Each structure stands twice: as structure tokens, then as C-alpha cells.
N, C-alpha and C positions, 0 to 999 in steps of 0.2 A: 320360705326358703329352708332347705335342709342343711343343717350345720355340717353333717358328714360330707355332703357333696361340695360345700364351700371349701372345706379343708382339702378335699381331693383336688379341687381346681387349683388351690394355692400350691399344693405339693407337685402337681403335674407341671404347673408353670415354672417352678424353680428347677425341676428336673430337665425340662426342655431348654431352658436358658443355659444350663450347664452344657448340654449336648451341643447347643449352637455355638457356645464359646469354644468347645473342643474342636468343632468343625471349622469355624471361620478364623479364630484367633491362633489356634495351635496347630492347624492343618493336620489334626490327628483324631478323626472321627472315632467315637467310642461305641456307636451303634450304627446299624445299616440305615440307608435312606428309607427303606420300607418300614422299619421299626419306628423311625422318627415320624414319618407321615401318619402311621397308625396312631401314635400317641397324640399327634396334633389333632387328628380327627376325633379321638376320644375326648380331648380337652374342649374342642369346639362344641361338641354335642352337649357336654355338661354345662358349658357356659350359656348356650342357647336355652337349655332346659330351665336353668335357674335365672336367666337374664342377669348374669353376674360375670364380670371378668376384670382382671387387674390391668393397670395402665400399661404394663410391660408384657402383656400376654403375647406369646409368639403367634397366636391366631389373629391378633389385631395390629401387630407391629412387626415390621420386617426385621429379622435377626441379622447380626453381623457385628464385626468388631474391627477396630483399626489398630495398626501398629504405629507407635509413637515416632518411629524413625522417618516417616514420610509426611510430606505436607498435606494437610487436610483441605479439601475443597467442597464447598456447598453446592449441591446440584440445583440448577434453576427450576427443574421439575422433579418432584420426588420419584425415586425408582422403587416401585412396589412389586411384590410377587403376584403372579397370576393366580386366580382362583383355579382349583384343579379337581379332577376326579378320575377314577379308572373306568367310569361307566359312560359309554357313548351316548346314552339317553340324556345325560346331563349336558353334553355338547349340543344336542338338538334343542333342548330347553333353553340354553343360553342364546342360540343363534336366532330363534324366532322367525325362521324361514327367510331371513334377510341374507343378502350377499355377503359371504365371508371369504377369508383366505385361510389356507392350511399351510403350515411350514413345520419343519423339524424344530424341536426344542433342544438346541445344542446345549451340551453339558460341559461347561468350562467356567471361565471367570468373566462376568459381565463387565463391559468396558464402554466408556463414553468417549468419542473422539470429537475434538473441536477443530474445525478448519476455518481459516480466515485469510482473505486475499490469496486463496489457492494453496496455502501452506498449512501443514499439520502443526498446530500451536500448543495443543494440550491433550492429554489422555488421562482420564480419571476412572478409578475403580468404582464399583457400586457402593462399597463400604456398608453402612447401615441403612442405605436407601435415601438418606437425606444428606449425609456428608461422606464423601469418598476420599481416596488417596491419589495424589498426583503421581502418576507413573509414566510421564511422558518419555523419560529416558529409556525405560525398558520397552515401551510400546514401539519406539523407533527401531527396535530389534526384531519386531514381529515380521515374519517372512513376507506377508502379502498386503501390508498396509501401505498405500501410496503416500509418499512424503509431500507430493505436490499434485493438485488437481486443477482442472481447467476453470472451474467455477470460482469466482472471486468473492461471492457473497459468503456470509457466515453460514457454516453448515454444522449441525450438531447431530451426531449419529450414535445410536446405541447398537451394540452387537456383543458377540461372545468371543473371547480369546480361548482357543481350543488347541489341543494337540491331536492331529489326525491319528487314527489307529495304526496306519503303516509306520509312521514316524515313531509312535510310542513303542511299537514292537521292536523296532531297531534299537531303541535305547534300553529296552527292558529284557535284554538277552538273558540275564541271570535270574529274571523273574522276581526281583525284589522291590521294584518300584510300586508306589501306591497308584491310585486311580489317576488317569491323566488330568482330571479336573483339579486335583490338588497340586499337580506339577505345574500346570499353567497358572493357577492362582499364586502359588509360591514364587514362580518365575517372575511374574509381573511385579512382585513386591521385593525383589532383590535390589539392594542398593547398588550393586555392580551390574551395569547393563550387559557386560560381557557374559556374565553367568546366565542371564535371561536368554541371550542369543543361543546358548547351547541346548535349549529345551524345545526347539522346533515348534514354536507357538505360531498359530495362524489366527486370523480374525475374519468373522463373517457377520455382516450387519443384519439386524432384524427390524430396525425402526429408525425413521427420520424424525427427530424430535421437533424441529422447527419447520414443519411442513407448510404452515401458513405463510412464512416468509418466502418460501420457494414458489408457492402458488399451485401446489398439487392438492387434490381433494380426495384421492383414494390411496389406500395402502399399496396397491399394486403399482400405481404410477410413481409413488415415492420410491419403491424398490427399483423400478426401472430407471429412474433418475440417478440413483446411486450406481447402478450397473454401468450406465453411460459414462459416469465419472471415473470408472475403473475401480470402484470400491466393491470388493467381493460381498455378496449377500447370501443369506441362507436360502436354499431352494424353497419355492413357494408356488401355490396355484390358487386361482380364483374359483370359488364354488357358488353357483347361483341356483342349482337344482340338485338337491341332495336329500338323503334320508340316512338312517342309522346303518343300513346295509351298504350304501355307497361309500360312506365314510370308513366303515370297517374294511371295505375293499381297498380304498386308497392307502390305508395304513399298512396293508399287507402286500400291496403291489407297488404303486408309484412312489410311495413314501415308506417303504419297508426299511426299518432301522438296520436290519442285518446287512443290507446292501449299501449302506451309507458309511463312508470312511471317517465320519466324525462322531465322537461320543455324543449320545443323546439320552435324554430321559423322558421322551414322549413327543407330543406334537402340540403346536399352538394354533388356535383358531381365533381370528380377529375380524371385526367388522371392517369390510373393505371401505365403506364410507367413513372417512376420517371425521367429518363434521358431526355425523350421527354418533359415532363412537365417543367423541369428546363430550357431547351433550349428556351422555349417561353419567358422567362424573366418576368419582372414586369412593371407595370405602377407606377406612383407616388402614386396611391391609392390602387391598388389591384394586386395580382399575376395573371398570365394568365393561370395557371395550374389547377384552380378550379373555380367553379361557384355555387352560392346558388340560390335555388328555394324557394321563400317565399309563404306561403299559402295566398290565397285571403281572405279578411275579409268578413264574412257573417253577414249581418245586419238583424234586426228584427223590424218590425213596431209596435208601441204601442202609447199610448196617454199620453202626459205630464200632470202632476197633481200639480206641485208646486216645491218649493225649501225648503230644511231644512237648517237653518243657525246655526252653532255651533262655539262658540269662543274657540280658542286653548290657550295653555299656553303662547304663545308669543303675544297674543292679536289678531292674524290673525283670521278672520271669515271664516271658511270653508263653501263651498257651495255644497250641495248634491241635485241632481235632483231627483224628485220622479215621477214615472210613473206607469201605469197599469202593473200588473205582466205579465211577458213574459217568456216562457220556452226557455232557451238557453243552449244547450248541456246538457240537463237533469237536469238543475238547474233553479229554479224559481228566476228571477231577477226583482226587482222593484225600484231600486235606483242606482245612479251612480254619481261619483264625477264630479263637473263642474269646477274643477281646480282653477279658479280665476274669477274675475269680467270680465276681457277681454274675456275669453272663453264664459262666460255667455252672454255677450252683442253680441258677434258674432253670437250666435245661434238664437237671436231674439225670445225668447220663450214667450209662453202665455198658460194659462190653456186651455186644450182641443186641443192643436196643435198635429198634427201627427208627431212623431219623429221616427228616426231610431237608434237603439241601437245595440251594439255588446259587446262581451266579449273579450277584448284584451288579447292576450297571454293566452287564456283559463281560465283566472281568474279574470281580472279586468274589470268590466262593464263600458261602456262609451257611452255617447250620441254623435253620430257622425254627425247627420243631422236633421234639422227641415224642414219638407216639407210644413208647413203652414206659419211659420214666421209671426205670428200676432204681436209679439213684445209688448205684453200688460202686461207682468209680471214685477212688479217693485221690486227693491231691498229694503231691510229694511233700516231704518235710525238710529235705536237704537240697542244697544247690547242686544241680547235675554237673557243674563244672568244678567247683572247689570243695563241695561237701559241707559247707557251712549251714547251720540251722537257719531256715528261712523265716522271715517275719511277715505276718499277715497285716498289711497296711490298709487303713480305711480313710478315703478322702472325705472332704467336707460334704460332697455330694452323696456319700454313702457307698461309692464304688470301692470294692475290695480288690487289692492286688497283692501278689507275692513279691517280696524283695529279698535279695541277697545282701547282707550287711558287710560282707568281707571286702575291704578296700583293695586287697591284693588278688581278688578273683581275676583270673585271666580275661574273662569276658568283659569285666568292667574296665579293663585296661585297653579296650579297643581304641579309645581316643589317642592313646600314646602310639599305637601301631599306625593309625591314620596319619599322625604327625610325622612319624619316622619315614613313611614311604612317599611323602609329599614332595613337590618339586624343589623347594629350598633345601631339602634334606637328602635322602637317598635317591629321590626322583625315580621311583619305580613305576613306570607307565602301565596302566591297566590293572593295578592291584587296588581296586576300589574298596570303599568301606564295606560294601555288601559282600564282596569276595573275602575280605579279611574276616568279617563276621562269620562267614560260612567255615573258613579254615580254622578259626578259633573254636567254634562250636564242635567241629569234628576232631579237635585235639591235634591238628597238624602243626600249629605254631603256638608256642608258649613263651618264647623269647624272640627278640629281633633276629638273632642269628638263625633261628629255625626257618626263617623266610628263605635263607640261602641253601636250605636242604629240603625244600618242597619236592625235589626230584625223588626223594625216598617214598613219596606218596603218589607218584605219577599214575599208577594203575587205578587208584581210587579217584583221583581228580578227573581223569578223562571220562569217567562214568557219571560225573555230576551233571545236573541240569545246567544247560548253557555252556558246557565245556565240550571237549573233544580233542582229538590230536592237534588240530590246527590252533585252537585257543590255548591249549597247554603250551605248545611250542612258542607262541608269541609271548606268553607270560614268562616262560623260562628264559627266553632271550633278553627280555627287559630286566629281569632280576640279575642275570649274569653281567649285563651292561652296567648295572649300578655298582658293581664291585670296584670299579675305578672311581675314586671319590676325592674331592678336595677336602683338606682338613677343615675348612670353614663349614662345609656342608655336613661333615661328620659331627662336629661339635653342636651344630644346630639340631641335628637329628636326635641327639641324646635326650632332648626335651628337658634340660635342666631349668628349673624356675629362674626367670629373669634373663636367661641367656638365649636370645633370639638370633636371627641371621646377622644383624649388625654386630652384635657382640662376638659371634662366631668368626666373622671376618677380621675383627680387631685382634682376636687371639691368634688367628692363623697368620696374620701379618707380622705379629710380634715374634713368631717362631719360623718365619719364612716358609710357611706351609708344610713344615717337616713334622710328621706325627711323632717320630722318636724323640725329638727335642721337646715337643709339647708334653708328651707323656712323662718324660723324666722330670720336667719342671713341676708338673702337676703333682706327681708322686712325692716330691720333696718340698711341698708347701710353698710353691711360688706365690708371690704377692701380686695377685691380679689387679689390685687397686692402683698399681703403678701404670697400668695401661690407659690410653686415652679414653675418656668418657666412662671409665669403670669406677663406680662408687663402692662403698663398703658392702652394701647389701649384695651387689652382684659378685664381688670377690668372695664373700662368705658363702654364697650359693655354690660357687665353683668348688671351694674347699670342702663344704658339707657333702657335695656330691662324691668327692673322692673317699671321704670317710664312710659314708653310707650310700654306696652305689646302688642304683636301681637294678633289681634282679633281672630285668629285661635286657640289660647290657651284657649278660654273661657270654663270654667268648666272641663278642661282636667284632673287636678290632682285627681278629684273625681272618675275618671274611673279606677284608678290603685290601686293595692296592692303592696307596695314597699318591695322588698326583701333586707334584711340586712344580708349580708354574714359575716361569721366569718373571721377575718383576718388570713391568713395562717401563720403558724409558720415557721420562716425563720432562717436558721442556720447562726451563726455569721460569718462563713467563706464562705458563699454563694457568688460566684463571680458576681451574678446578683444584689443582694441587694445594693441599693444606687447608682448604675451605670446608666448612660444614654445611651440608645441604639437607633441607627437609623436602621430600618429594611427595606430592599428594595429588589426588584427582585422576582423571583419565586423560590419555594422550592420543594423538592422531598418527604420528609417524613411528613412534617407538612404544614398546610395552614398558610399563613402569619398571619392571625388573631389569630390562635392558638399560634404561637410563641410570638406575642405581649401580649396575655393574660398570658402566662407563665411568661413573664418578669414583668408585672405589679403585678401579684399575688405574686411574690417573691421579691417585694420591689424595682424593677427596674423602671426606667422612660423611656418614649418614646419621641422621637423628630422626626420631619419631615425633618430636614436638618442637615447636618454635620457642626459642629462648634468646637471651642476650648473646649467647655464644654462636647462634646461627648466622651463617654468612649469606645464604640465599634461600628463599622459598621458591621451589620449582613447581609451578602449577599453571594450568590454563584457565583457572577459575579465580584469578586475582580479585575480581570485582563481584564475586558471588556472595560476599558477606559471611563466609565461613569463619569459624573461630580462629583457624590458623592464619588466614589472610588478614583478619582484623588485628590479630596480635602482632603480625609482621609489620603492619602499617604503624601500629602504636609504638613499636620499638625501632622504627625507621630501618627495617631490614629489607633489602632489595627483593622485589618479587619479579622473577623472570619466567616468561612463557616458554613453551617447548621450542617455538621457532627462534626465540632469542638465545636459548641455550644451545641449540644446534649451530647457530651462527657464531657465537662466542667460542664454542668448543671446536669449531672447524670440522664439523661432521659432514 
């Protein structure tokens, strides 16, 4: 054995484990799929040469990570990755002239569906291949999954949760979304199913796990069985007479990825005879009954022209490579992410260098190679937004990034802008985080009040990607509409620590929604601890905010016309008035925000946690075993369902 090669194997294993964590756990890939596959191939070759590999090698073990917030579920049959190659000759070698099926290899989030007695009872993600995450609540939001089927036997189905290209393009008007794979994976793992519903996720089955129980013996009949049940399946075909040329023809014609509306990263070939396929067994990394053909990456030559540096809300400086426009798959591309400083340094770039670019997974432009390697382009030393000296940070993995350390950098204050425009605050519809980021980067907004003067930049805005006269007009109208605001929303929008929407409503109620009264009291040291449910820390936060106001507030109050609402007439016997409610979970007839508004409008109070002062816990999950429900039971606090609340409130 070579010590150097052993050390190289160890180093590559750790490197790939880090990239897998970034991909699966953090939904933030640091390298392209092509680079990851190339490194895996390199590691596997070294392992085979030395007959040495680590227990957690990504070539022997399926990568993936779980979020602690979702219930873990053990798969009855391990979910392994398919062996793969970019060479059709390897497909022929795998198939051994036996009958096989071809299908698209959909590129999304693998999902397992469990049906029993005709009902969808559970949906589980792939996870690490052995243990997945229960995402039944979000799977029920997937557009084309039937909740009920005619078969009453247990059915276990594997498939891919994907976002079709046409739906993705509708959502990605401003061009800031990542690959639809990450959107679908992140959507399934949302705790709020309503958020998942917004992502236009669809499901396509590719495997019937318990085919023996159903009595089918071929993959094609298993897929037909699922189709009959109304379960969407990935397109497939049976091949019994084939060679390399005919398979190449199929991938370019009948199974042409460019004509398919679903993201894919290749094709899957599987033995049609399920009994034979099962008899082949599995390795620690992949089953022997199927094989994946990956498309070769086509690169295009162009000329490097520079780097665009943009600070993000965390202070990380993003690097975007600029180059002469090149036509890739009928799309003109002139920029691509450089990921981080390490990636930038490895390319040894210089203005005028000949580079090779590609569109990874049909959507993400990438600079893959520098043929000149002049290494003359230098990184910036100061933040392009605030001018602060940048810090070169090195992660444990060795990856280098540029960081702006200035806490007052406008770009780092993005999160405050996002909070300000959100629904409980100024409620400016259409001013997304991506658009805010763009406006901050361009210097259009430096304070909250600047949002109300974006018309000064109209000529520039309408020329931005994703904008135009119509989009600008819609945004302008939403901003103008937000000028009329309740005092409670205004206070919440300020983003004062500890002062959320409940506190905002409490303060507003104390001053009858009158901004003038509130401002005068705040200026003269009003004791907020005298208000209901206001502790010393919250009162101190309010007074500190007056003494040390956030620079983002400059001139803000002059932009608003405050709405003073008449206090609702409340019946003396109203069961809501004077009571404290904790509202949690999801509801069928009303949105949570609407229920909270009903409570406060009728003299009730809201609290975020259950305590001895709580009058009612309003939830549809009283028997779920949640911490709030269990604490309410322990304290003998009544738990009311949505239906009970509606009846008692006379709604």
C-alpha cells in the first residue's frame, strides 16, 4: 500500500463528506454536480487500486443528512444510489442482453409513499438511505398525489418530488432561485405545509417496493399497476433488442431531456424481470438491478471579463464571474457564480483569459475551466457596500470566503428590511427578499423610508431583469397602498428586540391606535411595564430604542398615514373578552392570523407560550403530544378546537 495514496483517500473522503453536508443538510451546494461526481470517481479509483476505503466513504455509503425538527423513520428496504456512468458502453455491459426498461432519472427529492386501505398514510424522504424524515404533512400538498386509491392492500411506492420547469420559471421571474431540486427538497422539509404548497411540487413514481405482495413480476407491469391506480409515474419503455446506437438514439429522441418538462440528470436502466433483479443483490453503495446513465457536460469557450462582488445579509461576499455572452441551450449567458474564494483561486483567472463554461443541470451557469490561467485578477480588499476592510475567513474544510465585519453594513441589514415589508408589518406585497437584495446592492434603499421613494429610480428599475413597466407599476401600487398603516403594524415593523406583533397590539391599544399620543409618551419616558404582559426587559427595550434609534428608521413616520380604528363593541358575556389565548397549529376554516385578529378585536389577549395565566389553548392538535398541549393539560387549561372556538364565538 502507498502511504501517500492512503492519505489522499482519507483527504478526499473528508472533502466529499463536507460537500455532501452542504448539499443535503444546508441546501447550499459548494461545488457543481459534475465536480462532485468527478471527485467521487477519483476516490473510487484510488480505493479500488489500494483495496482500501473508510467506513463512511461516499462511494460505499449513501450520503445525506437529517434535520432534527422532523420525525425520523427507518426505511424497510434501504434506499441506495444507482451505479452510474457517462458511457453507454457501461450500460450495455450492465444489461447483459437481458430485457431492460429505460426511464428518465428525475432530479428532485426522492420520496416514499405508503398507502393502506386506500388512504395515503405516510410519506418519508430518502434521508441517509436507511432513515428518512416523515413529511406526510407536506406531501399532502403535492399537486398530483392522490389521497385515496382503489387498492385496499398496503402499497409502498418510491418516486421523485420535482418542480416542473414551466412552474419553476413562473416562480423564478427575478432569476434568483436555486435549482428546482433544492426548492422541492426544502419544500418537503418545511414545518408549515402551507409553505410547501407554494412551491408547485409534483410527484412521479419510479418503483413499486412491495411488488411481491401485489403479485407482479416485471417492472413494466408494476408501473402499469400504479398508473391504473391514478398514481403518476415517470415515462418508461421496455427494451428487448438494443445496442449502444439504439440507446443513444432513444436518449436523443423519445427520451430527449430537452423536450421533457421535468428536471432530470440522466436516464435509468433497470432489469424488467423483478425476480432476476432481486437475485443480483446489492453492494454497500448501490443495487445491482439498475444503472444510471449521466449526460456528458457540454462546455462552451468564451472570454473572462471580471468579477462582481456583492455583500450578503450574513456579511459573506458573493463572487460572480463575468464573461463575454455565450449561447447555451438557446439562452444567452454572461455570468456565473464562483462559489467562494477557494474556487476563484483554483481557476487562476485574469481578464482576457479563455474560459470554458457550461449550464449545469440545464439551469445553473458555471465556469469549469480556464485554458489561459494568467492568474492576474486580484480580489477586492474593501466591502463594495460600506467600504470596510474585508476579512479572509477559512472554514474547517479549508474553504476560503470573504467576510464584511461591519454590523451596520446596509447589505447585512437585509433581514431587517425583510421583516419591515412582511405581512404583520408594512405588508408590501411583491417586495421579496430577492428584490430587496437587488435594490440594496444597487444602492436604491439604505433606510426603510427609501422604499417609499423607489420612484426616483424608476428608469433604472424597469430595465432590470424580471422587471418592466407592468412589474414596476404593480410594485409601486403595493408600496403606496402600505402607506396607510395601523399603529400596531408600525410598531412591529420597527423590529425592536422583544417587541413583536402581540406587543405592538398591546401598545396600540393603550394609545387607542393614535400615533401622536404614542410618540409623545415614548419621547417622554412612558413606563411600558405598566401595560398588560409587559415585563421589565420589554419596557427597557422600548426605552433603549428611543435613546438609540435604529438608523434605518430615519424619516420613516413621515411616510405613513396612520389608521385609527374604532374599538369594536364587545358583549359583556363574550367568552373572548379579557381572556388570554395561545393559538398554535394549523386550521381548516380560518387562517391563524385571522383567529388572532378576532381574539384581539374582541378584547382578548394573545400569548406565545402556555402559562398559569393562559385562559385557553386554541389548537386542532390537542392530542398530538406537543409541548404546549401537554403543558396545558398539566395546568388544567382548557384546550379548544377550531370548531369549538367558532361555536363559542358565534362566528
